[in-house]
N, C-alpha and C positions, 0 to 999 in steps of 0.2 A: 504493500500500500504506500509506504513511504517512498519507495523507488519510483512508483508511478507518479506520485505528487511532484517529486524532484524532476522527473522527466517532463512533466507538464509545465512546471515553472521554467525550466531551462528552454523549452520550446517557445514559450511566451516571450521570454527575454530576447531570444534570438529574433523572433518576428518583430518585436518592437525596435530592436537595433537596426534591422534591415529597413523597416519603415522610416526610422529616423534618418538613416543614411540616404534613402531615396528622397525624402523631403528636402534635405540639405543640398543634395547633388543634382537632382533632376526636376523638382517641382518648381514651376513658374506660376506665380500668382499674377493674373491678368487684371487690367483696370478698365477695359472698354465697357462703358455703362450700357451699351446696346442690349446686352443680354438680360437686363432688368426692365426692358421695355417691350411692348407687344410687337410681334413680327408681322402680323397681318395674315389673312388667309387667301386674299385675292391679289392679282398682279397690281391693281391700282393701290390697294392698301399697303402693300410692301414698298411700292415706289414712293408713296406719300411719306411713309415713316422713314424710309431711307433718305429722302430729301430733307426731312426735318432734322436729321442727325448727321448727315453726310454731305448735304448740299452746300452750295456756295455761301448762302447766308449764314449757315451754321458754322462755317469755317472762318468767318471773318472775326478778326480781333480789332477792336476799336481803340485807337491810341490817341492820347491828348498830351500836349506839352504845355505846362503852366509855369507861372512866376517868371522871374528874370525880366529882361527888357524885350521889347517887340523884335528888335534886330536879332537878339539871341534866339528867341523862339523860332523865328523864320529860318535862321541859319541851321539850328539844330534839327529842325524838321527836314530840311533838305539833306543834311548829312546822314540822319537816321534812315531816311528813305533810300538813299543810294547804297548804304551798307547792307540793309536788309534785302534789297533786290539781288544782291550777290549771294545771299544765304539760300541753299537748296531746300530748306524747310518751308520756304514761302513760295506760293505760286505767283503771287503778285503783291506789290506794295504801292500804294498811291497816296499822294498828298496834294494833288492838284497840278503838280508839274508833270511834264511829259518827257520821257527819255526815248529817243528814236535811234535804233541801230540801223543805219542806212544800208548796211551790207546784208541784212536779213529781213527781207520783205516778201514772204512767201506768197502773199495774196495781192501784191502790188499790180501785177499784170491783169488782174480781174477787177481792178478798181471801178471801172465803168459799168460792169455788170452788177456790182455789189452796192454802189452808192445810190442813196435815195435822191440825190441832187440831180441825177441825169433825167432831163426832159427835153422838150423841143427847143427851149430857150437857152439851155446851158451853153451851147456852142454858137450862139448868135454873135455877130460882130460886136454888139453893144456889151454883152456879158464878157466876151474875150478881152475887150479893151479895159473894162472895169477890173478884171482879174489881174491883168498885166500891170496896171497902175498900182494895184494893191501890193503886188509882189515887189514892185520898184520901191514903194515906201518902206517895206520890210527890209530891203537891202540897205537903204539909206538910214534906217532907224538905229538907235543905240543898243537895242536889245537883240541878241543873237537868236535867230530862229533855227531849231534843229532841222526844219524842212527846207533850209536854203539850198542844200545840195540836190533837192528834187526839182528845182525850178526848171531846168531844161526839159525834163520829162513830164512834169505835172504843173504847168503854169497856172491852171485854173484851180489848183488846191483841192482836187477831188480826194486824193488820198488823205490829206490833212483833215478834211471834213469827215471822211470815213472813220478815221481814228477817233474823232470826237463822238461820232455817232455810235461807235462800238462801246464806248465807255458808258457805264450806267448813268442815266440822266441824274443830275444833281443840282440842287439849288443852293449848295453850300457856298457861303461867302468866301472871298479871297482876301488875303492880306499879303502884299508884296509877292503875289504869284503862288501862294500855297493856301490850302484850306484852313479856315479859322472860324471862330464864332463871330457873330455880328459885331461885338465890341472889340474883337481882335485880341482878347486876353488869353485865348486858348487856341493853339494850333492843332489841327486834326489830321489823323492819318488812318488809312485802312491797310491791314495786312491779312491776306488770305493764306492760310496754312495749307500745306499739302495733305496733312492728316485730317481726318474727320474730328468733329468736336468731342466725340465719345472716346477717342483714343487718347486717354489722359496722359500716358507716358510721353507720347509725341507732343501733345499740347504743352505739357510742362517744359519740355526741352525748348519748344518754340518761345514760350514766355520767358524762360531764363535767357535765351539768346537775345531777345529784345531788351531785357533789363541790362545785361552785360554790355551790349552794344551802346546803349544810351549812357551807361556809366563811363564808358571809354571816351564818349564825346563830352559829357557833362562832368569833367574832372573837378571843377570847382564846386560842384553841388549847388549851383545857383538855381537850376530849373528842376521841375518835378514832372515825372512821367506817370500817366494813368493808363492802365490796361483793362479793358472790359471785353465782353463778348462771351458766347457759349463755352468756348474752350477754356478761357480764363476762369469762368465760373465753375466749370467742372474741376479744375485743378484746385481752386480755393475750397470747394466743397469737400474734396477728398482730404485736404489738410485739416479742415475743421473736424471731420469725422474721426480721423486718426488721432488728433489731439484729445478730443473729448473722450473717445473710447479708452485711451490709455489712462487718463485720470480716473474715469469711472471704474475701470477694471481694478486699478490700484485701491481705491476706496472700498469697492465691493469685496475684494479679496481680504483686505484687512478686517472688514466687518465680519466676514464668515469665520476667519481664524479666531477672532475674539469670542464669537458665539460658541464654536466647537471646543475651544480650550476651556472656556468657562464651564461648559457642560460635562466634558469627559476628562478634564485635567490630565491630558496625555499628549505629549509631543508626537508619539508614534501614530496616534489617530490623525493628527494634522499631516503627517508625512504620507500615509497610505491613502488618504482621501483623494489625492490628486492623481492616483494611478488610473482609476476608471476614466477620468476626464481626459488625461493625456492619451490614453489608448484610443478613446473615442475620436479625438481630434486627428491623430495620425491616420487611423483607418478610414475615417470619413474623407479626408483629403486625398488619400491614395485611391479609393474607389471612384470618387468623382473624376479625378484626372484620368484614370484608366478607362472608364466607361463613357464619359462625356467629352474627353479630349482636352479639357482646360478647367482651371479653378480660378474663380474670381475673388478679388480681395474682399468684396462685400459679402460674398457667400461665406468666406472664412470668418469675417467679423460677426455677422449675424448668427452663423452656425455655432460659434463659441458661446454666444449669448443663450441660444436655445438649448445647447448641450449642458449648460450650467445645472440643469435639473438632474444630471447624472450623479451629483454629489449626494442626492437623496438615497441612492442605493447603499453606499457604505454607512450612511447615517442610520438606516434601518438595521443594518447588521450590528453597529455599535450599541444601539439602544435595546435590541431584542436579545442580545447575548446575556444569558443568566450568569450569575456568579458561579464559577466553577465549571461552566459549560465551555466546550471548545468552539472556536469560531466556525469550523466546518459544520458542526451539528446545528448551530444557530442559523446559519445560512440555509441549510437543508430544510429547516423547519419553516422558514418564511418564503422559500423560493417559489412555491406555487403561486402565492398571492403577488409576489414581485414580478414574476414573468408575465402574469396575466395583465398587470398594469402596463408593462413595457410593450406588449403586443398591441393593446388597444391604443396606446399613444402612437405607435408606428402607423397604425391604420389611418389616423388623422392626417399624417404627413404624406401618405400616398396620394392625396389629392393634389399636392403641389407638383408631383412628378408628371402628371398628365396635362399640365397647363401649357400655353403658348410661350410663357416666359422662360427662356433658357436659364435665367438666374434663379427663378423659383424651382425649376427642375433640379438645378444643382443643390439648392438649399434643402429640398425634400430628400434627395438621395444622401446628402451629407449627414442630415439629422438622423434619418432612419438607420444608416450604417453605424453612426456613432452611438445611438441608443442601444442597438443590439450588442455591439462590442463592449460597451461599458457594462451592460447587465451581465454578460458572460464573464467579463473580467472580475466583476464583483462576486459572481457565483463561484468561480473555480480558482482564481488567483489570489484575491484579497484575503480569504480565510487562512491561506498558508503563510501569510506575512504577519499574522496577529497572534496574540497570546490568549490564554484563558482569562476570563474576567475575574479579577480578585475582589472587586467590591462593586456595589451598585449605588448610583447617586439618585436620591429621591428628593423631590421638591414639592413643597406644600401647595404651591399654586397649581401645579398640574394635577395633583390629587383632587383638589377642589373642582377642577375642570371636568373631572370624570362624572361629577354629580349633575353636570349640565346635560340633560337629555329630556326631550319632550315625551313624557310617558303617555299622556292622554291623546287620543286621536284628534280631539277638538283643538288642542294646543298645536299639534302638527299642522292641521288645516289652517289655523290662524297664521302661522309662520309662512306657509305656502302662499296664502292670499296676500299677506303683506309684501312678500317678495314679488309676486306678480303685479302688484300695484305700481312697482317701480318701472314697469313697462309702459305706464300711461304717458310719461313724457314723450315717448316715441310717437304717440298718437296725437297728443294735444299741443305739443310745442311746435313752434315754427322753424326750429333749426332743421337744416337738411340732414337726412339720415346718412347719406353716402357722399363721399368726396371722391370724384373720379378724375379730377384735374390734377395730373402729376406735377404741374408747375407749382402747386401750393406746398409741395413737399421740399422745396428748395431750402437748404439750411442757411442761405446767405442773408445778411442783414438787409433791411429795406433800403438803406442808404445806397448800397451797391446796386440794387435793382433800379432804383430811381436814377442813379448816375448813368446806368446803361441806357435807359429809355431816353434820357436827355441827350446823350452823345449820339444815339441812333437817329434821333430827330434832327439834330444839327447836321449830321452827315447825309441824311435822307437815304439811309441804306434800306435795302429790302428786308421786310420782316420775315422771320423764319416760319411763320405760320399762316400766311395769306397767299393764295395763288388761284389761278384759273387752270382748269384741265380741259383740253380740247382733244376729242377723239376723232380719228379718221381711218379709213381702210388702207389708204396708201400714203406714202410720205409726201408726194406732191400735193395731194388733197389737203393734208395737214398744214403744209406751208401756205397754200393759197388761203385756207380758212384763217390761218394766223395773220395773214396780211389784212384780211377783211376785219379781223378782230382788232387790229391796231387802230383802225379808224374809230371804232367804238370806244376804245380805251382813251384815245386822245380827247374825245368828247367828254368822257367822265373826268379827265384831268381838268379840262376847262371849267367844268361845273364844280370842281373842288371835292369830288367824291373820293379821289385818291391822288397821290402826288407823283406816281411814276410806276413803271413796270419794266420787266426784262423778258424779251421774247426771242426765240430761236431765229425768227425771220430777220432780226436785226443783224445776224451774222450770216445767214444763208437764205437769200430770197428764193422764192419758187422759180422753177425753170421758166414758167410763163412770164414772170416779171423780168428775169434776166434777158430773155429773148426780146421782150418789149424794149428794154433799155438798149439792147444791142441794135435793134432796128432804128433807134433814134440817133445813132452815131453817124455823122456825115461822112461821105466818101473822101478819099484823099484829095481829089481835085477840088471839091467844095471847101475842104478845110484849108487848103493852101490859099485859096482866094480870100477866105474870111480872115486868116491870120495876117495876110498882107495888109488888109484894111485896118485891122486892129493895131498893128505895129506902127502905123503911120503916125509920126510925131513923137514916138517913144525912142529912147536911146539904146534899144536892143539891136543886136546884129540880125540880119535877115535869116541867117542859118542857125541862130542860137537855139531855136526850138524844133530843130529837125528830129531829135529823139522823141519829142512829144507827138509829132505827126506820124512817125513810124509806129509808136506804141498804140496810137489810136487806130491805125489801119490793122494792126495785129489783133486788137480787141474785137474788131468787126468779124473776125474769123474764128474766135475762140469757141470751143464747145462750152456748154453750160456747166457751171461749177456744181459738183455733187457733194454729198455728205462725206464720202470716202476721201475726196480731195482735201477736206478740211482737217484730216487726221494729222496730229503732230503740231498743230498751230494753237496759239492761245485761244483763238475763237473756237477751234474744234473742241477744246476742253469744256467750254461753256455749252456747246451743242450736246456733248455727252450727257449733261445733266438736264438739259431743257427738252431734248427729244428722246423718247423711249420707245423701243420696239417691244410690243406685247403680242400675245398669241393671236388676237383678233384685229391687229392693225398697228397704229402708231398713236402715241400720246404726246401732245405738246403741252409742256408745263410752263406757266407764265407767272413767276413770282410778282407780287404787288407791293408797292411802297405805301405805307401809312394810309390804310383804308379807313376812311372816316364814316362811311355809310354802307354797311354790308348789304342792306336791303336793296339799295339802288343798284349795286353791282349785280346782285342775283336777278332782280327783275329785268334789268337791261339785257342781260345775257339770255334770259328766257324769251324775250320778245324778238331780239335781233340775231341771236346765235344759239339756237337750241342744242347744237352739238357740243357746246362748251358749258361748264358748270363752275361756280365759285365754291372753293373749299377752304375752310379754316382747319389747319392741321391740329390746332389745339382741340377743336371740337371733335375732329376725327379721332384723335388719340383718346379723348375722353370716352367717345362711343365704344372704341375697342376695349378700353379698360372696363367699361360698364358691362359689355358682353362677357368679358373674361370673368369679372366678379360674379355675374349671374351663373356662369358655368361652374365656378368654384363652389358656389352655394349649393348648386344642384348636386355636384359630386360629393360635397361634404355631407349632404343629407343622406345620400346612399352610404357614405362612410359611417355615419352615426348608426344606421340600421345594421351595418356589418359589425360594428363594435358591440351592439346589443346582442347580436347572435353569438359572437365570440364569447361574451360574458356568460350568456346562457349555457353554452357548451362547457366553459371552464368551471362554472359554479354548479352545473348540472341542474339548473332550475331557472326557468324564465322569470318566475316571481322574484327570486333573489337577485337576478341580473337587473331587473327593472328597479328594484329597491336600491341597488348600488348606483345605478345610472341616473335616477331621477334627481337626487340632490345636486348633482353636477350640472345637469341641464338647467336647474333652477338657478344655480350660481351664475351660469352664463347669461341667463335672462336678466338677473340683477345687475351684472356688470354692464350689459348693453344699455339698460335703462339709466344707470348712473352716468355712463359716458355721454349719452344723449342729453341728460339733465345738465351736465357740465358744458354743453355746447360743443362737443367734440364730434365732428362728422367722421364716419367710419371709412377706412381705406382698406386696401388689400393687406396692408401690414397689420392692421387691427385683427384681421381674420387669421393671419399667421399666429399672432399672439393668442387668440382665442383657442386655436388648436393646441397650443402648449398648455393653456389653462385646462382644457378638456382632459388631456393626458394626466396632468398633475391631480386634478380633482378626482378622477377615477381611481388613481393610486391611493389617495386619502380615503375614499369611500370603501375601497376593498379592504384596506387594513383596519379601518374602524369596525367593519362588520365581519371580520374573520373570526372563526371559532377559536376561543382561548380557553386555557385550563384554569385560570385563576384571575382574581382582580389585579394581582401584580403584573400578570402578563398583559392585561388591558392597560395598565399604567405604562408599561414599557412601550406599547403601541402608541399611546397618546404622546409620550415623550418624543418618540421618533417623528411623528407627524408634526408636532408643535415646532420642533427644531427645523424640520424641512420647510415648513410654511414660513417661519420667522426669517430664516436665511434667504429664502427665495423672495419674500416680500421686501426685505431690506435691499437686496441686490437690484431688483427691478424698480423699486421706488427711487433709487439713485439714478437709474437709467431714465426714469420718468422726468427727472429734473433737467435732462439734456435740452439744449436749445435746438438740436437737430430734430425736425418733425418726425422722421421715421423712428429714431430711438425713443423719442418722447411717447409716441403712440404705442410702441411695444411695451415700454416700461410701465406706463399708466394702466394699460389693459391687463397685463399680467399681475400687477400689484392688486388691483381691484378683484380680479378673478381668483387669486390665491386666497386672499382674506375671506371672501364670500364663500369659497369652496370649503375652507377649513371650518367656518362657523356653521354652515348648513349641513355638512356631512357629520359634524359633531352633534348637532341638535337632533338630526333625523336618523341617527344610527339605530340599529336594532339592538335592544337590550339583551335578548336571548342569545345573540351572537351565534347564529346557526349557519353562517356562511361556510361552505365546504369547498374552499379552493383546493385544488389538487396538489397538496403539499407532500 
């Protein structure tokens, strides 16, 4: 027997060492927050959510330079822009100035097919003369124009106008040629990262590069840099979560150690109590990484919180061990009840594995694996590391608590009725029951969010959540419809309904439009005659614009530009996001700037462009979260039925199973009522917390109602449950003090649930103690 125990202990130690080595050497903890967001079930839903978290607007970092003198702010803005443009982490950096690399103009030869300025009057003698006079003024002016070298090939400035047209429309004011606020006290920049906003590691590197670059410019420290935007918010949120969880974990661990040492007066107990928890963490991380391919940092953080309940398993062993009894015998005596509680808890977390949220799938698998391993470690390993109990600690308070039981049926019914009354706030108060807007879960202070809205308004950048979706069977049809939609959007801008938009047809006109513009190009003979008249009286040589005439003639014979021709260009990168191929055709996505009247946008589209629809990504995300929440509730209901069946089989009596289950359901109802009374709308994270409460409550109820041989045995049970409830309530009440909404929701819910579960299972327990858990 001893050899078998030694072999089992050695095997466990070896497995833990291997798991620890693997965690150190191979485990990579990811930080991409996409896995905690819905993925969508249709092509359109997936594209919308991808655009929300990976699109251009989501990758924008908003920069502002403040303080110092105006000259310093302008100069530092230019230097910062130039240096960041050379950084490969950024796709583009803008501050109002334009840098043109003359040697790399991949679409220059298509300028006449792409430019909206091409019409019947563009190449008239009058317009040619006006353009030449304007170029002459630029040559004689004090400010150097980067387009000067294009004068012989593009005297009418078509390519220069095309560059301005390609840039996102902006009403941002200028101060000495760079973007600024109206009063000029803040210089503004835009930096678009290569990585998506949810790739927090890459976003953090980008933010650090911006700060270090600015510090190298601002050596005297006279100026101040502000960074905002989705990526910066994600990095800041992660830092807040890490800092708060570290401090909360420290306080919670200290509180638990004090409670356990005060109760058991043994350092050995404090040492062995971490064994089930550490085993659970290692095994949970290993299984998630092997089966799902990755482990997220938030899965690990939340999983550690949820697995904190595993300290209940050694507490039960410590408290139920009689004086003179071996730990192995004590664990064998309570194992039937303990394993039944573990199984029912795992059933609740099975709900998470079947959701659309990859993060919740990870969390469910991590928690179930951890609970099972922790319970098996407590059953087979922990007793071998303990000694026989030499004395038993008894406390008068707990002995008095044993007398608290509602013996009369009328008293029990009164408590049940009182508990159910707490559900009335859900019916009669005006607070919303559910909160499906994930934006409200942001841990950032309101000042940061306000500053972001202010800078976004000043820069007139596209919002991450407002766009129009246009569907067509063919690409050409989509582009033609997009051109017609432009006319409607320009009218809406004139009416003040919105401030701007970004459309794929800005970069790639339809072939129909390209061919129309091509047909408006004059012949070589016509152009030579017009240029001769336009040059009359101007100091240009007669042959100075020969490249212009040759380029114009070549443009008349060019084939229409296609989507594949745009690959590898900056404009092609925009088209990849604004044009999407789906199973039933093409989608044209048109982000909108500062929508002031959603109703006018929707009604105008319905009247003039039925194939297009206005979409708010925030509303769409909330709808998906609502559907997911309803799906989880549906599956959780089946999970509750399955739990009841498992209890009935384990206790060999449906009546006893219901009696063990009912106080816990009542405790959940009370918790929901109190949360609603406190004005706390419920989220998916509240539901995760309620699953934990359900498992804990069933554990309490099973132990309170198990068959015991004496009143002292009943006391030991009460002691174990009291310490479990007290330690859990303290830990999660600390979590409830967090400023981070997710941690606050979990902490507050579990604290209420544990306290109400303890009280109701204590008051409604069966005095005859006839529970027959298979021990």
